[in-house]
Backbone as a ProteinNet text record, in pm:
[ID]
protein_1_A
[PRIMARY]
MKKLFHAGRVFYGIAIAGLGAQTIYDKDFPYMLIPPVPVMVHKLVLLIYFTGTILFITGACIVFQKWIRSAAVLLGFILLVVFCLYYLPYEFLATSTYLQLGAWDNAEKELALSGGAFVIAGCYNAKNENSFIRFIGNLIPFGTAIFSFTILSFGIDHFLYAKDVAEYIPSWISNRIVWAYIAGVGLFGSGIAILLKIKIQLIPILLGSMIFTWFVILHIPKVIDAAPGGERVGETTSALLALAYCGTAFVIAGMMKNFRSHS
[TERTIARY]
12057.1	11942.5	11988	12097.7	12150	12199.6	12266.1	12314.5	12198.7	12092.3	11975.3	11911.8	11905.1	11849.2	11927	12059.8	12141.9	12134.9	12128	12112.7	11981.9	11874.9	11746.7	11750.1	11812.5	11826.4	11903.3	12011.7	12093.6	12016.1	11941.6	11861.1	11760.3	11692.8	11591.5	11658.5	11770.3	11838.1	11889	11945.5	11992.7	11875.6	11762.2	11643.1	11598.6	11591.8	11547.6	11648.6	11776.5	11879.5	11873.8	11848.6	11838.8	11721.9	11607.5	11490.2	11523.2	11599.2	11639.4	11728.7	11829.7	11922	11847.4	11753.7	11674.7	11588.7	11531.2	11448.3	11529.4	11648.9	11735.1	11780.6	11821.1	11875.4	11765.9	11646.2	11538.4	11457.7	11484.5	11410.9	11260.1	11221.8	11080.8	11065.7	10947.8	10921	10908.4	10951.3	10922.7	10774.1	10734.9	10595.9	10496.4	10544.1	10452.6	10455.3	10542	10560	10442.3	10393.6	10277.9	10187.4	10058	9966.4	10005.7	9956.5	9994.1	9933.6	9831.3	9768.4	9770.6	9778.9	9790.9	9928.4	9928.9	10051.6	10156	10111.4	10206.4	10304.7	10260.1	10348	10470.2	10451.1	10561.8	10655.6	10624.3	10709.7	10781.8	10764.4	10829.5	10969	11065.5	11199.8	11263.6	11248.1	11310.2	11252.9	11120.9	11059.4	11108.6	11126.1	11176.7	11317.3	11404.7	11542.1	11546	11461.2	11457.3	11412	11308.4	11258.6	11366.8	11430.9	11536.3	11650	11687.3	11796.4	11759.4	11637.2	11589.7	11589.4	11538.2	11534.9	11675.8	11765.6	11903.1	11971.1	11957.6	12021.1	11960.8	11827.2	11762.1	11809.6	11814.4	11865.2	12005.4	12091.5	12229.3	12234.2	12149.2	12145	12106.7	12013.3	11970.6	12081.8	12148.7	12256.9	12372.1	12411.9	12530.6	12495.7	12366.7	12320.4	12358.4	12330.9	12354.4	12220	12189.3	12058	11945.6	11962.7	11876.6	11731.1	11710.6	11573.3	11498.1	11561.2	11497.5	11471.5	11570.4	11558.3	11446.7	11442.8	11344	11202.5	11186.8	11050.9	11000.1	11089.9	11049.5	11010	11086.1	11050.7	10916	10894.6	10767.4	10652.7	10671.4	10566	10535	10637.4	10615.6	10541.5	10584.6	10516.5	10372.6	10349	10211.5	10124.9	10183.5	10109.4	10073.1	10169.2	10140.1	10026.4	10029.5	9922	9787.8	9782.5	9655.7	9603.2	9693.4	9650.2	9657	9721.3	9734.2	9671.6	9712.9	9662	9513.1	9470.2	9330	9236.3	9261.6	9176.2	9181.5	9302.4	9315.7	9231.2	9239.1	9165.9	9016.1	8969.6	8825	8762.7	8842.5	8787.7	8829.5	8948.4	8999.9	8986.5	8943.9	8928.8	8790.6	8751.8	8623.2	8643.8	8769.4	8804.4	8844.8	8805.6	8852.7	8801.5	8698.7	8650.4	8727.3	8820.8	8903.6	9036.9	9071.5	9193.1	9317.2	9317.2	9433.1	9459.6	9355.5	9373.3	9453.4	9463.4	9537.1	9679.2	9724.9	9855.7	9968.2	9976.8	10084.9	10072.8	9950.1	9929.7	9976.7	9948.6	9990.4	10142.3	10205.1	10352.1	10413.5	10359.8	10411	10384.3	10264.9	10230.5	10321.7	10360.2	10454.2	10587.4	10636.1	10763	10749.8	10635	10611.8	10618.7	10549.1	10553.8	10693.7	10769.3	10908.6	10992.9	10973.1	11050.1	11017.1	10889.5	10851.6	10907.5	10909.4	10964.2	11111.5	11186.3	11329.8	11347.8	11269.3	11280.2	11255.4	11163.8	11128.9	11237.9	11339.1	11446.7	11562.4	11548.6	11657.2	11606.1	11691.8	11655.5	11655.1	11564.5	11555.4	11672	11737.6	11848.9	11842.2	11827.8	11830.9	11729.4	11610	11508.2	11435.9	11400.5	11321.3	11177.1	11098	10959.6	10877.8	10904.6	10826.4	10856.4	10983.5	11021.8	10964.7	10966.4	10908.5	10758.4	10692.3	10548.4	10513	10577.3	10543.4	10597	10687.4	10735.2	10625.4	10513.6	10399.7	10340.3	10377.6	10329.8	10412.2	10526.2	10617.2	10552	10473.2	10413.1	10321.3	10277	10187.9	10263.9	10397.3	10475.6	10457.3	10464.3	10452.9	10313.5	10210.1	10072.5	10053.2	10107.5	10095.4	10162	10281.3	10353.1	10280.4	10235	10165.9	10036.7	9963	9839.1	9867.2	9970.4	10001.8	10047.6	10120.8	10169.4	10051.7	9956.4	9841.1	9756.7	9754.8	9684.8	9749.6	9884.6	9956.9	9922.2	9904.6	9868.6	9731	9636.9	9504	9514.2	9599.2	9617.7	9666.4	9751.7	9803.7	9692.7	9587.3	9471.6	9379.8	9355.7	9263.9	9319.5	9451.7	9517.4	9625.5	9590.7	9688.2	9748.8	9668	9719.9	9822.9	9797.5	9894	10021.6	10008.3	10124.8	10206.6	10137.8	10206.6	10288.6	10240.8	10313	10444.2	10449.7	10569.9	10677.3	10637.3	10731.4	10815.4	10946.5	11033.1	10979	10996	10940	11003.4	11125.7	11192.4	11134.2	11046	10978.6	10847.1	10829	10704.6	10590	10468.6	10348.4	10344.7	10362.3	10374.4	10247.6	10131.6	10009	10002.5	10056.7	10058.9	10150.2	10265.2	10357.9	10300.9	10219.4	10153.8	10062	9985.7	9897.1	9976.7	10085.9	10170.7	10225.5	10272	10322.5	10212.5	10091.3	9979.4	9950.1	9954.3	9934.1	10042.7	10168.4	10279.6	10263.8	10228.6	10212.8	10095.2	9979.9	9860.6	9881.2	9933.5	9956	10057.4	10162.5	10263.9	10205.1	10126.9	10064.7	9976.3	9894.3	9805.7	9885.5	9987.1	10065.3	10140.9	10196.9	10268.1	10172.4	10057.2	9955.1	9911.4	9895.6	9847.4	9961.5	10085	10203.8	10212.4	10190.3	10202.3	10338.9	10417.1	10552.4	10625.4	10631.6	10669.2	10814.8	10898.9	11035.6	11044.2	10987	10998.8	10928.9	10807.2	10728.3	10797	10843.2	10913.3	11038.6	11108.8	11228.9	11191.2	11084	11038.8	10989.8	10918.5	10868.1	10984.2	11079.3	11195.4	11275.1	11290.9	11366	11291.9	11158	11080.1	11093.8	11080.7	11089	11231	11331.9	11471	11494.7	11435.9	11447	11388	11270.3	11212	11303.3	11364.8	11454	11566.6	11620.1	11734.4	11694.8	11594.3	11562.4	11458.2	11391.7	11285.3	11316.8	11338.9	11351.7	11483.4	11594.6	11721.6	11726.9	11687.3	11682.5	11589.8	11476.2	11383.1	11450.2	11528.1	11597.4	11700.3	11773.2	11877.6	11815.8	11705.8	11645.8	11553.1	11515.6	11422.5	11483.7	11399.1	11443.5	11479.9	11586.9	11624.1	11506.4	11499.5	11388.4	11288.7	11163.7	11058.1	11044.7	11062	11048.7	11153.5	11279.1	11385.8	11371.5	11323.7	11302.7	11199.1	11087.9	10985	11032.5	11107.8	11158.1	11259	11338.9	11435.5	11363.3	11259.2	11178.7	11120.3	11064.1	11004.6	11107.8	11229.2	11335.3	11372.6	11383.6	11419.6	11308.1	11183.5	11073	11079.3	11108.6	11120.6	11233.1	11344.7	11455	11414.2	11334.8	11288.8	11195.8	11101.8	11010.2	11083.8	11179.9	11263.5	11334.5	11394.4	11464.6	11374.3	11254.8	11160.7	11124.5	11100.2	11066.2	11179.3	11302.9	11417.7	11432.3	11406.6	11415	11309.2	11187.8	11084.2	11123.9	11184.5	11230.2	11333.4	11427.5	11528.2	11470	11377.5	11314.4	11236.4	11173.8	11094.4	11180.6	11308.8	11403.3	11446.9	11378.5	11412.1	11553.5	11602.2	11733.5	11713.5	11795.2	11789.3	11927.7	11931.3	12057.7	12053.4	12163.1	12171.9	12235.4	12178.3	12234.5	12352.4
5005.2	5088.2	5207.2	5187.4	5297	5409.9	5374.5	5476.7	5550.8	5476.3	5536.6	5635.9	5598.2	5686.5	5818.2	5807.1	5926.3	6011.6	5946.4	6021.4	6100.4	6037.6	6105.5	6223.3	6204	6312.6	6429.9	6401.1	6506	6576.5	6501.1	6561.8	6661.3	6615.8	6703.1	6826.5	6807	6920.5	7021.3	6970.9	7059.7	7138.9	7072.3	7140.9	7253.9	7227	7328.6	7444.2	7411.5	7516.1	7596.2	7526.6	7594.3	7690.7	7648.8	7738.2	7860.7	7840.2	7951.5	8046.9	7995.9	8079.9	8155.6	8087.3	8148.8	8263.1	8241.7	8344.2	8470.2	8452.8	8568.6	8636.7	8558.3	8614.7	8689.2	8632.1	8691.2	8794.6	8802.5	8897.8	8875.3	8751.8	8716.3	8570.4	8535	8397.9	8307.3	8182.1	8086.1	8083.4	8060.6	8075.5	7992.8	7879.8	7790.9	7809.5	7897.5	7904.2	7972.2	8081.9	8149.2	8195.8	8214.1	8260.1	8398.8	8439.9	8570.2	8689.8	8670.3	8782.2	8755.9	8864.8	9002.5	9033.5	9120.4	9153.3	9213.9	9284.9	9354.3	9258.8	9134.8	9036.7	9011.1	9011.3	8985.1	9105.7	9213.1	9331.8	9354.5	9263.1	9276.1	9214.8	9297	9249.7	9179.6	9234.1	9172.8	9032.3	9018	8886.6	8790.9	8838	8754	8706.5	8799.2	8760.7	8663.9	8690.6	8601.3	8463.4	8455.2	8325.3	8251.3	8322.3	8261.2	8207.8	8287.2	8246.1	8121.4	8116.7	8000.8	7877.1	7890.7	7776.9	7727.2	7820.9	7782.7	7711.2	7768.1	7707.9	7569.5	7560.7	7432.4	7326.6	7365	7272.3	7226.4	7320.5	7284	7189.3	7213.3	7124.3	6981.9	6971.7	6838.7	6772.6	6847.9	6789.7	6741.3	6824.5	6793.4	6727.4	6696.5	6624.1	6695.3	6822.1	6903.3	6949.7	6910.3	6944.4	6906.6	6795.6	6763	6737.5	6666.2	6636	6764.8	6848.4	6973.5	7063.7	7073.8	7159.2	7108.6	6977.2	6919.8	6928.7	6899.2	6903.5	7046.4	7142	7282.6	7328.6	7285.8	7319.5	7262.4	7135	7071.8	7143.5	7183.4	7252	7389	7465.1	7597.8	7587.3	7495.1	7476.7	7431.5	7346.4	7302.3	7417.5	7503.4	7619.8	7714.2	7736.2	7823	7763.4	7632	7565.4	7585.1	7562	7566.5	7707.5	7800.8	7933.8	8037.5	8000	8094.8	8040.2	7919	7863.5	7827.1	7766.2	7725.8	7847.2	7952.5	8069.4	8132.6	8133.8	8191.6	8116.9	7985.1	7905.6	7918.6	7919.4	7920.2	8061.5	8162.9	8296.7	8391.3	8371.3	8466.7	8415.8	8292.4	8237.5	8175.8	8155.8	8089.3	7952.9	7906.2	7781.1	7671.8	7686.4	7592.7	7448.9	7434.8	7299.1	7231.8	7304	7248.5	7203.9	7079.5	7025.8	7102.2	7143.1	7215.9	7346.4	7405.4	7530.9	7512.2	7388.4	7357.4	7312.7	7324.7	7271.7	7325.7	7457.1	7514.9	7480.8	7478.4	7440.5	7296.3	7208.7	7068	7057	7139.4	7134.5	7172.2	7274.2	7310.5	7201.8	7142.2	7034.5	6914.1	6886.8	6774.2	6800.6	6925	6958.5	6941.2	6980	6961.6	6812.8	6730.2	6587.3	6531.5	6578.8	6531.8	6568.4	6687.6	6729.9	6642.3	6610	6522.8	6382.1	6333.8	6200.9	6196.3	6297.6	6299.5	6312.7	6398	6414.3	6282.8	6202.8	6077.1	5971.5	5993.4	5895.4	5921.4	6023.5	6060	6062	6021	6014	6153.1	6173.5	6301.9	6316.1	6432.8	6460.2	6604.1	6620.5	6753.2	6848.2	6797.8	6882	6961.2	7088.2	7165.7	7119.1	7170.8	7123.2	7153.2	7266.6	7301.7	7204.8	7174.3	7080.3	6942.6	6901.8	6772.3	6771.4	6885.6	6894	6881.7	6962.7	6957.3	6829.5	6761.5	6632.9	6527.1	6554.2	6462.4	6453	6549.1	6547.4	6454.8	6412.8	6332.8	6207	6131.7	6011.6	6034.7	6160.8	6190.7	6228.6	6236.3	6282.2	6199.5	6068.2	5981.4	5992.8	6000.7	6012	6145.4	6253.7	6385.4	6382.8	6328.3	6322.3	6232.8	6120	6026.3	6085.6	6158.4	6221.7	6320.7	6400	6498.6	6431.4	6321.9	6250.5	6194.1	6132.4	6079.4	6192.3	6308.3	6423.4	6471.1	6470.5	6506.5	6408.3	6282.1	6183.2	6211.9	6249.9	6285.4	6407	6504	6622.7	6583.8	6481	6436	6385	6333.7	6288.9	6405.5	6491.6	6602.3	6705.3	6720.1	6822.5	6758.4	6644.1	6565.6	6644.9	6724.6	6799	6902.4	6967.7	7063.9	6995.6	6879.4	6803.5	6758.5	6713.8	6667.6	6778.3	6902	7015	7039.8	6995.2	7016.4	6912.1	6801.2	6692.6	6733.2	6702.6	6741.4	6694.8	6777.4	6748.2	6626.5	6589.8	6475.7	6341	6346.5	6226.5	6212	6100.4	6078.7	6037.7	6050.8	6012.4	6077	6204.9	6274	6260.1	6259.7	6246.6	6109.6	6006.6	5873.7	5876.9	5940.4	5948.1	6030.6	6128.2	6206.8	6117.2	6030.2	5938.3	5832.3	5784.6	5687.7	5746.7	5871.1	5939.9	5954.4	5986.2	5996.9	5866.4	5757.4	5626.2	5599.5	5630.6	5607.3	5687.7	5814.5	5899.3	5852.6	5834.4	5794.3	5659.3	5562.4	5429.9	5431.6	5511.6	5520.6	5579.6	5686.7	5748.8	5652.4	5577.7	5479.3	5368.5	5318.8	5206.2	5244.7	5363.7	5406.1	5428.9	5486.1	5504	5370.8	5272.4	5139.9	5044.2	5094	5014.1	4887.7	4904.7	4796.7	4806.8	4699	4699.4	4827.3	4846.8	4974.5	5012.7	4918.9	4954	4975.7	4883.7	4889.1	5012.9	5040.1	5149.6	5285	5320.2	5449.2	5458.1	5345.2	5347	5375.2	5311.2	5335	5478.3	5529.2	5666.7	5765.5	5748.5	5836.8	5830.7	5711.2	5696.4	5765.8	5753.4	5818.6	5970.1	6024.2	6169.5	6217.6	6140.7	6182	6182.2	6087.9	6085.8	6212.6	6255.5	6381.9	6497.8	6494.5	6602.1	6618.4	6505.5	6507.4	6542.9	6476	6492.1	6601.4	6646.7	6745.8	6877.4	6873.4	6999.1	7071.9	7000.7	7067.5	7134.3	7063	7130.4	7250.4	7242.1	7355.3	7477.4	7453.3	7562.2	7625.8	7539.7	7588	7667.2	7618.3	7680.8	7799.1	7814.2	7920.1	8058.3	8152	8289.8	8346.4	8427.1	8488.3	8568.1	8567.4	8640	8543.6	8583	8507.8	8364.5	8341.1	8205.7	8112.6	8159.9	8075.7	8056.5	8158.5	8145.8	8037	8039.1	7938.6	7799	7783.6	7652.2	7599.9	7690	7649.5	7600.3	7671.3	7627.3	7490.3	7468.2	7338.5	7228.1	7255.8	7156.7	7120.8	7221.9	7196.7	7118.1	7145.8	7069.1	6921.7	6898.1	6760.1	6687.6	6756.9	6695.7	6664.2	6753.6	6729.1	6610	6597.2	6484.8	6353.8	6356.2	6239	6197.1	6295.1	6266	6208.8	6265.8	6215.7	6069.2	6035.4	5897.2	5803.1	5841.6	5755.8	5742.2	5850.2	5841.6	5745.8	5752	5660.9	5516.7	5489.3	5354	5306	5392.5	5357.2	5343.4	5431.5	5429.9	5300.7	5252.4	5130.3	5003.3	5022.4	4912	4909.1	4994.3	5006.6	5057.1	5132	5196.4	5321.5	5335.7	5455.4	5515.3	5647.4	5717.4	5804.7	5865.8	5949.3	6081.7	6187.2	6317.4	6342.2
7967.8	8011.1	8093.8	8170	8249.6	8160.5	8051.3	7956.5	7892.2	7861.1	7801.3	7898.1	8024.8	8127.1	8132.1	8138.5	8149.7	8021.2	7906.2	7781.1	7783.3	7829.6	7836.6	7932.2	8047.8	8144	8084.6	8017	7955.2	7844.8	7764.9	7658.8	7719.9	7825.2	7887.3	7946.1	8015.8	8077	7976.3	7866.3	7760.1	7701.2	7683.7	7627.6	7719.3	7849.5	7943.3	7949.4	7953.7	7954	7824.6	7713.2	7584.6	7580.3	7637.1	7642.9	7729.9	7836.4	7920.7	7846.6	7777.4	7700.4	7590.4	7527	7421.4	7478.3	7594.9	7659.7	7685.3	7736.7	7765.8	7636.7	7540.6	7414.9	7336.6	7330.2	7251.8	7330.2	7460.3	7545.1	7538.6	7532.1	7532	7573.2	7620	7659.8	7537.9	7545.8	7438.8	7411.5	7287.5	7247.3	7327.1	7384.4	7457.2	7607.6	7655.3	7800.6	7870.9	7814.3	7872.2	7758.1	7783.1	7679.3	7630.9	7511.9	7455	7522.9	7604	7674.1	7824.6	7902.2	7857.5	7798.8	7700.3	7627	7718.9	7817.7	7906.4	7975.4	7997.6	8060.8	7975.4	7843.1	7753.1	7739.3	7805.8	7803.5	7934.4	8030.3	8159.3	8149.5	8113.2	8081.7	8200.3	8318.6	8436.1	8460.6	8442.6	8458.7	8353.2	8231.7	8121.8	8153.2	8194.7	8227.4	8346.6	8447.6	8564.5	8523.4	8439	8393.7	8314.3	8223.6	8144.2	8230.3	8329.5	8418	8496.7	8548.6	8624.6	8537.4	8414.1	8322.3	8291.3	8264.6	8230.9	8347.9	8468.5	8584.8	8614.7	8603.8	8628.7	8529.8	8400.7	8299.3	8328	8371.5	8403.3	8523.5	8623.9	8740.3	8699.1	8605.2	8557.4	8476.6	8392.5	8311.2	8399.3	8495.5	8578.1	8711.5	8732.1	8850.9	8981.6	8986.9	9105.5	9158.6	9280.8	9342.7	9245.4	9177.1	9063.9	9105.8	9215.5	9256	9291.2	9370.4	9409.6	9289	9199.8	9081.2	8991	8969.9	8877.6	8933.1	9063	9117.6	9124.4	9150	9151.4	9012.4	8911.3	8773.3	8735.1	8766.5	8735.8	8802.7	8927.1	9000.5	8939.2	8905.4	8848.9	8715.5	8631.1	8501.6	8520.7	8619.3	8646	8697.2	8781.7	8831.6	8718.4	8626.2	8510.6	8428	8409.8	8335.1	8405.3	8533.1	8605.8	8628.1	8662.3	8700.9	8587.7	8478.2	8368.3	8240.5	8201.4	8075.7	8084.7	8192.6	8203.1	8198.7	8279.4	8266.6	8126.6	8068.9	7933.9	7832.3	7833.8	7734.8	7752.2	7876	7899.5	7896.7	7931.9	7944.1	7832.3	7776.5	7676.9	7534	7517.6	7381.1	7367.3	7244.6	7217.1	7151.5	7153.1	7083.8	7182.3	7307.1	7409.7	7388.7	7305.7	7275.8	7164.4	7103.8	6997.2	7057.3	7038.8	7099	7052.1	6926.5	6874.5	6945.3	7004.5	7076.3	7204.5	7251	7373.8	7348.1	7224.5	7185.9	7272.1	7288	7365.6	7513.5	7563.6	7702.8	7726.3	7631.8	7642.6	7638.9	7556.4	7549.1	7681.7	7747.2	7879.6	7980.4	7971.6	8063.1	8044.8	7920.2	7894.9	7959.1	7955.2	8021	8171.3	8226.9	8370	8407.5	8329.4	8356.2	8348.3	8249.2	8234	8354.7	8406.4	8524.7	8644.5	8664.7	8777.4	8756.6	8631.6	8604.2	8645.6	8606.7	8643	8792.8	8856.9	9002.3	9075.3	9023.4	9088	9078.8	8997.8	8983.7	9081.4	9164.4	9255.3	9398.5	9488.6	9630	9691.9	9785.1	9854.5	9951.6	9944.6	10034.9	10082.9	10213	10275	10209.9	10179.7	10121.9	10229.8	10195.8	10291.1	10283.6	10373.8	10385.9	10260.5	10196.3	10076.4	9962	9941.5	9834.7	9863	9990.1	10024.5	9997.2	10024.2	10002.3	9854.7	9770.7	9627.3	9564	9635.4	9586.6	9583	9646.5	9641.3	9501	9416	9277	9186.4	9234.6	9153.4	9093.6	9171.4	9113.5	8995.3	8976.7	8865.2	8737.7	8746.1	8632.8	8507.8	8520.6	8404.4	8342.3	8424.2	8372.4	8302	8356.6	8293	8156.9	8150.3	8023	7922.6	7967.7	7879.7	7823.7	7907.9	7861.6	7750.5	7766.5	7661.6	7533.5	7545	7426.7	7347.2	7416.9	7342.6	7283.9	7350	7294.7	7166.2	7165.6	7043.9	6931.4	6968	6868.8	6806.9	6891.1	6840.3	6747.6	6784.1	6700.6	6562.2	6554.4	6424.9	6334.2	6393.2	6311.4	6277.5	6374	6351.1	6253.1	6257.4	6173.1	6086.2	6027	5953	5836.4	5767.6	5654.1	5697.5	5809.6	5861.8	5904.8	5969.1	6012.9	5890.4	5785.3	5664.7	5601.8	5609.6	5551.8	5625	5750.3	5830.2	5802.5	5742	5710.4	5589.6	5591.3	5478.7	5344.9	5243.9	5112.2	5043.9	5087.5	5023	5071.8	5171.4	5217.6	5141.8	5075.9	4998.4	5090.8	5039.3	5113.7	5252.6	5257	5384.1	5470.7	5409.1	5485.2	5553.8	5487.8	5548.8	5671.3	5658.8	5771.4	5885.8	5851.8	5958.8	6039.2	5971.5	6041.3	6121.2	6061.1	6129.9	6259.2	6249	6367.8	6473.1	6427.3	6519.1	6592.8	6518.8	6580	6682.4	6646.5	6739.4	6867.6	6854.9	6973.3	7059.4	6995.4	7070	7137.5	7062.5	7117	7231.3	7215	7321.1	7447.8	7431.7	7550	7623.9	7552	7614.8	7682.1	7609.9	7663.9	7790.1	7793.2	7914.3	8029.1	8001.9	8105.3	8167.6	8081	8126.8	8160.2	8149.7	8183.1	8096.8	7967.9	7871.3	7802	7811.1	7751.2	7795.3	7926.5	7984	7957.5	7919.4	7877.9	7727.2	7652.3	7506.2	7448.9	7492.2	7432.6	7452.3	7572.3	7586.1	7500.5	7485.5	7400.4	7256.5	7207.7	7071.1	7056	7155.4	7151.5	7146.4	7236.4	7238.6	7112.1	7053.3	6928	6814.5	6811.7	6708.1	6715.4	6835.3	6850.4	6821.5	6861.9	6832.8	6683.3	6610.1	6465.4	6406.5	6458.1	6412.2	6442.1	6561.1	6599.6	6497.8	6452.4	6362.3	6218.9	6166.7	6022.7	5994.3	6098.2	6076.4	6145	6276	6350.6	6324.7	6325.4	6302.5	6164.9	6056.9	5925.3	5923.7	5996.2	6001.9	6066.4	6170.9	6236.7	6141.2	6071.8	5979.2	5864.8	5812.1	5695.2	5726.5	5854	5892	5872.1	5837.1	5823.8	5959.9	5966.9	6095.8	6153.2	6283.4	6348.4	6408.7	6403.6	6470.7	6423.4	6292.6	6241.4	6299.6	6301.1	6353.1	6505.1	6573.6	6718.5	6744.9	6671.5	6690.1	6660.1	6550.1	6513.2	6616.2	6671.6	6774	6898.2	6936.9	7052.5	7027.2	6909.1	6875.5	6879.8	6830.6	6835.2	6976.4	7064.1	7203.7	7274.2	7240.2	7297.5	7256.2	7129.5	7082.2	7157.8	7180.5	7254.1	7396.7	7458.5	7596.4	7602.7	7505.1	7505.6	7483.3	7391.3	7367.3	7494.9	7561.6	7685.5	7793	7804.7	7905.4	7879.2	7754.3	7718.3	7756.1	7729.2	7760.9	7913.4	7987	8133.2	8186.2	8131.7	8174.3	8149.5	8032.9	8003.3	8104.3	8139.3	8238.7	8378.1	8410.2	8541.8	8563	8460.2	8473	8482	8463	8482.7	8629.7	8709.7	8852.8	8872.2	8772	8788.1	8871.5	8971.4	9056.3	9064.5	9057	9067.3	9192.9	9224.4	9344.1	9307.5	9360.8	9334.1	9426.6
[MASK]
+++++++++++++++++++++++++++++++++++++++++++++++++++++++++++++++++++++++++++++++++++++++++++++++++++++++++++++++++++++++++++++++++++++++++++++++++++++++++++++++++++++++++++++++++++++++++++++++++++++++++++++++++++++++++++++++++++++++++++++++++++++++++++++++++++++++

């Protein structure tokens, strides 16, 4: 279980560092990081480079366990602030589809990353934290619930938009619509089980294994086959998100074994 915990932490850290490197290389935010409007925000090059650098450094801190609790809790807080102060107003004021769960897909993806950061932060002891980090550290206990809520929401999406999900499954897999529903059941059931602390070690392991399987057989081939440019950028982001969710699930499994590490 200790190895699984560390593998999950490394997966999450690599994903965050990868999103940071992608942000710098593409000179734009990952598609799920902030809403598309106002457009001017996506043209602020200095902000883009700063964001990419912060993501990359934070991911590296998580991978190499350097100032990991502070880095993770700060990341979780920033992502949560973006969700609350940017995504919520955007969804309710700038769109007319806020009653459709699918319209919240990108917001949920960011929220899942926030939950994952809090989950990782909660596995490390506080050392020499300043007052601000200690204050926002009060959000750490909500990390698992935040992540679980987004996972069950993704499961609902698999039912509401099963045909679209099926199109994303590799063509060599038969009965793709059936697999879309199976994946939906797995996501929804895992989210509920983790929230209610049912089979709290087994379920996160199964969830992480399922998502890692998607990462290998679905996301990586999509990245390789995608056309250079915007399509490949989007597929790379999706692959990194899958790796982060997989990592978070494995960390939860290890955390529930009462395994604690030290930075």
